[in-house]
N, C-alpha and C positions, 0 to 999 in steps of 0.2 A: 454530203459534207456536216461535220458536225459544228454544232454552233458554238457550245460550250466546252465540250468535253466529253469523251465518249459515256461515261457513267452518271453525269450532270444529265446530259439528254435523254439519256435513258431512264431517269430518276422523274425529270418532267414530261415524260411520255406518260409514262405509268401517273401520274396527279392528272394529267391533264385526261386521260381516260375514263377515271374515275369522276373528273367535272363533267364529263359528256355525257356518262352515264347517268347523274343526277339530272341533268338539263334535259336528257331523254327521258327520264322517270324509268330508268332499265333499273338503276339501284335498287331500287325497291323489290325485284325479282330475286337479286342475289344479294342479299345485305351483308352477310358476313364474307362474302367472295370478294366483294371490291373493297372491306376495311382492310383484309390481305394483302390487296393489290396496293392502297395506299401505304400502309405499313411499307411494303416492298419498294415504293419509287423513295421512302424516304431515307431505306436503308441506302439504295442507288448513289440518292443525292448526299449522302455522309461519305460513302467509298469514292465518289468522284471529288472530294475534298482534299483529300488524303496530299496528291500531288502538289497541290499547291500551298498546304503548310508544311513547308520545309524546314521550317526553325525546328518545330518539337521533333520530326524526322531526326534532325541532328543530334538532338540529346537523348533521344530512344535508341539510335542506331537505326542504320539502313534494314537490318533484317527484321526485325522487332519491328518497324513502320508498316515495312512494306506486307508483313503477316498481317498487321491489322488490317491493313485497307483490302487484303482477300479474305480476311474474315467477314468484315462486313459485303462484300460482295458475294459470297456465299450464302450469306443468311438472307439477303435481298433476293437471291435468285430463286434460292428456297422458298421464300416468302410467295414470290412471284407464280411459282408451281403451285403452292397449295391456295392462290386465290385463284388462280385460273380452274383447278379441278374446282373448286367449291362452286365456282359461276356456272361450270359446265352441271353439275349435278342439280344446282339450285334452279336453273333457270330450264334446263331440259328434261331431266331426269324426274325431278319432283313435283312440278307444276304440272 
């Protein structure tokens, strides 16, 4: 059950993962990877705000507005993928 909305919840989950990693001192092991995950969380949060901000979408047009939302969603997913790969590499292979 989503609390706020799908992408907003996903962004909060990525940011909370970085917070818990910092709390458990695991972020020091893979600092670069968690920086990418934080960036992905910010992009997912921003992509989740597009359905709420309908006024600007009315000015730009629906197709442009949806395209921008999808762009931020795809970039967030790519940053999350990079962050996960960096964490796996730094935590398991490099150490």
